[in-house]
Every structure is written in structure tokens, then in C-alpha cells.
N, C-alpha and C positions, 0 to 999 in steps of 0.2 A: 171481626169487625165487619159490619155491613155498611154499604155505601149510603151516604146521606144526600146524594146529589139530587137536586130538584129536577122535575120534569122539564126537558128542554122543548122549545118550539120546534116545528118541523125544520129539518136541516136540508138546505138545497146545495148539493155538491156539484152543480153544473158550473161551467166556466162563465166568465163575464167577457163577452167579445162584442166590440162595436156597439156598446150600449144595451146589450140584451144578454140574458142568461141563455146558455147554449150547451147542448150535448156535444160530445166529440163527433166529428163527421162520420166516423165508422162505428159509432155506438159503444166503443170500448170504455170500460170503467175500471177503477181501482177500489178495492175494499178499504174501509177505514174503521179501525177499532180503537176505542179509548184505552190507553195503556194503564190508566188508573183503575178501571173497573172491568175491562174486557167487553164493554157494551159496543154493539154495532152502531156506528154513527152514519151508516148509509154509504152509498157509492159516490165516488168522485169521478168526474170526467177525466179520462186518460187522453189528454190532448196530444195528437200526433202532428207531424209536419204540416198537414193541410190546415189544422186548426191554428197552429202558430202563424202560418202564412196569412190566414184570415185576420188574426188579431193584429199582426204587424201591418198589413195592408190598411186596415181600418185606422190604426194609429197614424200611419203616414198620411192618409187622406185627411184626417182631422188636423194634422199639423199643417199640411199644405193649404187647407181652407182658411187658416188664420183665425178660426173661431176661438181658439185658446192661445196659440202662439202669437197672434196679433192683437189679443185683447189688451186693454190698457191695465196698468198696475192696479188701479182701484178695483176693477172687475175680478182679477185673479185673487186679490186680497180678500174680497167679499166672499168668493166661493170657498176659499180655503178656510176662512174663519167659520163659515157655515158648516163645513165638513167637521171641523174641530168640535163645534157645538153638538153635532149629531153623534159623534163618537162618545162624547161625555154623556149624552142622553141615553145611549145604548150600553152604558157601562156594565150593567148586570148581565145582559145577554152576551156581550163580547167576552167578559170574564169567564162565564160558564163555558162558552165555546172553547176558549183558550185552554182552560183546565181539562175539559173532557178530551181535547184533541192531543195535548202533549204532556199531560200529567202533573203540571205544577199546581200548588195549592191555589184554590180559587180566590182566597183572601189576598194573596200576593198579586194575582192578575188584576183584581179589582182595585187594589191600592197603588200599584206601580205600573203595570204594563199598559192598561187602558188609559189612565190619566197621562202617562208618558207619551203615548201616541198622539193624543189630543193636543198636548202641549207642544209637541214637535210641529204639527201642522199650524198651530197658532203662531209659533215663533217665526216660521218661514213666511207665513202670511204677512206678518208685521215687517218682515225684511223686504218684501217685494217693492214697496215704494221708497225704500232707502238706498236702492242700488242706483248709482249715477255713472254716467259716462266720464271718461277722462279726457282732458285737453292738455296733451304734453307740450313741452317746449319744442318749437320748430323754427326754421329760419324766417326772417322778415318776409312778408308777402305770402305767407302760407299759414294755414290752420289745420291741425289734425284732430280728429275725434276718435277715441278708442272706446268701442262699445262691446258689451257682452251679448252674444247671440246664442239662442238655444240651438242645440245640435240636431234635433229632429226626433227620431224614435229612440228611446232609451229602453233597453232590456234590463230588468232587475231580477236577480235570483237571490232569494233570502233563505235563511236557515230555519230549523225547527225549534230552536231553544227560546227565542223571543219573537214569535211569528209576527205579531201585530206591531210591536214597537220598532223592530228593525226594518220592517216594511215602511213604516213612517219615516225612518231615517233616510231611506232612499227616495221615496215618493215625494215627500214635502219639498225638498230643494229642487228636484227635477221638474216638478210641476210648477213651482213658484216662478221659475225663469222661462216657462213657456213650452217645455217639451211635452210630447206624448209618451206614455209609458206602457210597456207590456210587462206585467209582474208575474213571475213564476214562483209561487210559494213552495216550500218543502212538501213532498208528498205525504209526510207524516203529520203535517199541521197546516192545512189549507183553509180551514173554515173561517177564521177571522179575516183573512185576506179577501175571501169571496164576499163576506158581508161588507167589508170596507169598499169594495167595488160598487155594491148597491148604494151605500151611503153617499159615495162621491157623486153618483148620478142624481140622487135625491137633492144634493146640495147645489146642483146646477152645473157640474162639470160636463162639458159637451160629450156626447157619445163618441167613442173611439179614443178619447184622450187617455183614459185609464182602462186597460184590459187586464184580466186575471186569467191565466191559463194554468190548469192543474195537470199534474202528471209526474212522471219520474224524471230524474236528472238525465238518464241515458237517452230518453226519447224526447221529452218536452224541453228540457234544459238545453240539450245539444242542438235541437232545431232552432231554438231562440238564439243561442250563441253564434250559430253559423248562418243565420239569415242575413242576406246581403243588404236588406233595407233597414237593418238595425244600425244606428249610427254610434251608439255607445252601450257598453255593458257594465253594470255595477253588481258586485257579488259580495256576499258574506257567507263563509262556510269553511270547509277544510282546505288545507294547503294542497292536498292531492287534486282536488277538484279545481282549485285556482290554477294549478299548472296546466290542467287539460283545457281550461277556458282560454289561457294565453295562446295555446296552439290553435284552438278553434277560431278565435277572433283574428288571429294573425293570418290564418289561411283564407279568411273570407272578408277582406277589405280593410284591415288595419283599424278596426273599431277603437274608439276611445275606451279605455279599460280602467276600472278602479276595483281593487281587491282588498277585502279585509279577511285574512285567512287565519290560520291557527295561531296558538299561543302556548307558552309554557312559562308562566309568570312566577317570579320569585318574590318572596316577602322576607326582607332582611331585618332582623330584630337585634339591635345593639344593646349591650349591657347598661348603657347610660340612659335607656328609655325611662321617662318619668313615671309612666303608669303601665307596668307590665300586664296587669289584669285587663286594662283597656286594649292593649296590643293583642292579647290572647282572644278577647271577645271579637275584635274586628277581624283577626286572622281566621276565626271559625266562619264568620260571615263571608269572607273573601274566598274561602275554600268550599263551603257547602251550600251557599244560597243557590236557589234554582237547581237543586240536586247536583251541584257542581258542574252543570251543563252550561258553562260560561267560557267564552274564548279567552277572557282575561282573568279567569280564576287564579288566585294565588295558591297554586297547588304544590309549590316547592317552598318550604319555610326553612330559612337559615337563621340559627340563633347563636349569638356569641356565647361561648362555653360557660363563663361564670354564671349565667342565668338560665342555662339550657334546662336543667332539671326542674327549676321553678316554673319556667314558661310551659314546659311540656305538661306538667300537672294541671296548670290553669287551662291550657288549651284543650286537653282531654275532657275536663269538666265542662267547658263551653260546648264541645261537640255534642253533648247530650241534649242540647236544645234543638238539634236538627234530626231527631228521630223521625223516620218516615211514618206517614199515616195516610188515611183516606184524604184525597185532595179537597174534598168538600167538608172536611172537619177543620174548624178554625184552630184547633189545638195541634194540628200536624206541623212538625218542624220542616219537613220536606214532603214532596209528593212522590209520584212514580217517575222513573226514568222514561224516556220517550217510547221505549218498546222493550219487550222481553229480550229481543235479539241484542239490543244495545246493552241491556243489563248483563247479558252473557259476556259481551266483550269486556265490560268493566270488571266483571268478576274474574275473568282470566288475568287481567292486569293485577288485580289484588292478589291472586294466587302467586303470580311471579314475584311480587313483593314479599309475600310470606316465605317463599322458598329461599330468598336471599337475605331477608331482614326479619323484623319482628312487627307483627300487628299489635299495637298497644291499645287500640280501641276499634270496635266495630268489625266490619268486613263481612257480615252475614247477609245472605239473601233472604228476603222476607216475602210472604204471600199475604196480601191485604186486599180486601174487597174482590176476591177472586182472581187477582192478577199477581204474577211473579216478577213484575218489573220494578221491584223495590229493593234498595240496598241501604244498609245502615251506613252512616258516615264513618269513614275508615282512616285511621292514622297509622302510618308505617314509619319505623325508624330503622337505622342500621344499614342503609343501602349505600353502596359505593357511588361516587359521582357519575360514573358512566352507566349506571343501571338505567334501563329503558324508562322506568318511572320518573327519573330525573330529566329525561331527554324528550319523551314523547307526550303529546297531548292525549290524556285519558278521557276527558269530557264526562266525568262522573264525580261522585263524592269521595274522592281519594286524595290524600295529601301525605307528603313525606316531610319529616322534621329531622334536621341534621345540624349538628354543632359546627361552629367555625371558630378560628383563633385570631385571625387578623382581618382588617378591613380589606386588604388586597385579596385575600382568599375568598371572602364573601362576594366581592365584585366579580372575581374570576368565575366562581361557581354560577352566579346569576346570569352571566353572559355566555355560559358554555353551551347553550342550546342553539338550534338553528332559527329560533324565533326571536322576535323583538317587539312584542305588543305592549306589555305593561310590567310594572314592578312596584314594590312598596318598600319604604325605608322607615324604620322606627328608631328615633334618636332624639335626645334633648340638645344635642350639639348643633348650633346654627351652622358652623363652618363644615362639620361633617355632613349635614343634610345636603348642603350645596355641592360639596366635593363628590360625595357618592352618587347623588342624582345625576351629575354631569357625566359620570363615567358609565352609567348603566345604559345599555342599548335597549331602549324601550320608547314607544310612542307616547306613553303616559307614565310618569313616576309619581306615585302618591306618597307624600311624606306625612307620617303620623296618622295615616288612615289607609284604606285599601280601595282599589278599583274606583278611584274618583273620576267622575265624568259629569258633564252638564251640557246643556244646549249651546252654551257660549264657547265651549272649548272643543278643538278637533280631536277625533278619536280614530286611531289607526296605528300601524306599526312599521317596523323595519325588517330587514332580512326576509325570511320566509313567512312573515306575518302579513306581507303584502305591501300595497302602496295606494295612495289616495287617502282621503280622510272623510269620515262621516261627521255630522254635527258641526255646529258653528257656521259662520259665513264662509269658511273655507270649503265647505262641502259643495257649494255651487260651482266650484272650479271643475268638478267632475262632469258637469252637465252644460257648460257653455264653452264657446270658442271666442277668442278676442279678435275683433274686426277693426282694422284701421281704415278710416276714410280721410283722405288727404285733399284739402282744398287749396289750390294755388290761385291766389287772387291779386298778385302784384308782380 
């Protein structure tokens, strides 16, 4: 198969610092190769501590000037709505960049990721003038006002699986309440974040309010996490990195911290499910969409034994819809994984499952459009509960399917990991739906669907899945402090 990718416009891999595109101070760069095609996407600035310091200093100066932090709600709303419109207008360009950068099918980026980012900015823009101060009860002769105050400079570190959309999850609420932000995208998928920086300036966001620094986690991310003028840090990524960030932020000023880390989400299918075929179709989506590179992917499927064989047959049939192909071919069910190195890691996990259980579908590595970063959707059965594939986040198109006999057993298995991000339950029983959902340790439980989320509902987890929430009005709590002003007048 040959790539059908259209010719892209010139790609600018320089950072966005204090309102301008900028090379790294020492001139260092990173190579950037498309995982789907192997094409060279040009160099990215490898921002070091000096560049991060310049970005943070610009953000702090912008915050202290009041150009954005002191702007009235109507002005912040206007700029963020303009930015949302500009994202929509650039849909084709942003979708192509996203697909070339991290391998997902371009039709998915065009239909989901880019509109989702625009909708996020639009939602928080509309929230800006709905936030009001509180006047709590106080003794006679006094009045107190409780207000939300922006924290200052927010560092945001985002992952490579949804580069634009998750950046919007962080930026929109942080900017809406008046903070300045230094965004560090993943080194494997920085291009849409850089274009977002351009679009924000075009929309009227003052210089320095949004900066985008590119580079590695070890160099750029660590410098941002440890910078003493950063007031808050928000992160989505692996649990191991989240743990390192807790140390870095704790050692350098007790920054406000919000973390959305790893997951190992279970999908529990009970025998009383009304529509087993629908459950199987949704389970395939929950396991294989976005190449399985989803923190809340339902990668552990638990099926009540009386319907196990029937469900497994339906599920394997549904997996065929996720055959990988050229990311620029609308017929492709999946694209490439983010890199050949990551595909190597996922392939090793598949082999460990084959050694202890049985691969009933997929598992093969594929070469497409000159790249070996492709894997077929993989279904594995026959693994013990303590097998690593049941306990560790694989972050690829790999799912285990296991029978259970009792409700208690299913809940115990679902809760047996160190994570608590998401879970799904399929049942026609109203009482069972409530009972099981209440006992599952997960930030989101989806009943008779999978991986449900929306702008109006908070997203985040428990245990080693982190703390703090993205999305909904609750997300602004990551980026504001409560200030009490007490007036004594009697």
C-alpha cells in the first residue's frame, strides 16, 4: 500500500515563546518522523532550561501586567471564542498535522480531535462570565466575599495520544480564569500544539500568555516542573512520570499539582445484558479506538460465563473493523502506533500473553506505507488474574477477555489493579447497575456504553491514576485559589 497523504504546508518546529517563534537558545533540535509513513517532518526546537526560563519569565510578566489576568470576563470570552473559531477554520491542516505526527487516521482527527478542541475552548469561553463570587454567612456587622483568583503561571505537560484535544482540556480552563500558561507537548507529537500557539496569538491572546516549549521530558519537562516561578503544574501521561513530577514540584516550591496518569480499565459484561452484539461492538471501540492508545481504554473485558463464548465470537468479529492501514486512507480501521519503538514494546506484551494464554485474534506486526509501527488488534484469553497484561497499562490495541462466575468476583477482578480511572458495566438490571457502579473504584463508570465523557462531566481517577479533574466546571479548581475578603462594618 502506498501513502495517500496530501502535501502538507511548510512545518515550523520552532517553539512559541513570549509571542514569537523561537529557536532553542543553543540551537539544538530534535528529529521528528511520521510513524505512519516514515516521512521526515523537520526539526523541533529542543528547549533547554534557558528557553524554559525565558518562556516562564514571559508568562509571569504577562500575568503581572494584567493584560490577560486583569481583563474583564467579556474580553477573555471574546478571545477564546475567536480561538475556537480559528481552530475550526484550520480543521484540515490540524487534522493532517495530527495524523502525520502521531499516526492516527486523519478522518478521526478531522471528525473528533479538532472539533473537540474547538468545542472545549468554546465551552470554557462561555463559562467565563458565569463564574460568580460567593457571599457566605457571617456574624452581624460583617460581610465576606469569597472569590476565585488565578494562580499565575501554569505549566502544562500533555501526552502524545490526543495531542491537540488534551492540550485544550488544560489550556481552556487555565486561560479562562486568567492564568498564563507554558505548554510542553510530547516530543513525539508537538506540531498541533505549536500551531495552536500561533492561532491563539492571531485570536488576540496577549504575547506571553501562552507559550509552547518543545523537547524531551527529561530536559524540557523537568525544567518546567522545577522552575520556581511556575505556580501550578497540570499533567496527563504515565504514572511513572507523574510520580517523578510529584517529587520535582515538591522540591521546588510546593506547586499546585493535578495529575491524570495511567489506567487499566475493566469492562464487565453480565449475562442479563439486553443486547450482547451492541456490547461487543462497543467493547471493540473501547479497546481498539485510537490504536488502543487511550488511558481509559477498556483493555480488560470480564464476561459472565453463560454468555462468554457467544460474546467472544461477537467481539472477535467486531475486532476485524479495526484492521490497521494508511492513516490517510478513510477505510483504515486504525492507524500506526506512535513509533516503531512503542510498537516493539506492545509486541513484547503480546508475546508475554501468548506465552501464558492464547491469542484468538490478531497479534501480528505489519509494515504499511514503509513503516513498521502497525499492529493488528489483538485478543488474548486464558490468562491468570495476576498476569501483567491484567495489571499493567499496555497502551496499544491489546485486550484480554476472561470469564467470571459471580458479581463479587467481577468487581474484585476489576478493582485488583493499582489504577482507578474508568470502568464499564453492561447489564439490564437497574439495581445491579447502581450496585456494581458504586463498588467499582473508578473516576468514571460507563453503564451500557464505554468510556463515556463530555465537556460537562469531570474526567480523572483514583489510586495511581492520579488526582484533579479535567473537563467540566470542576477543572477550573486546578487553576484558581479561593480568596476571602472580610469586611467589618459594624
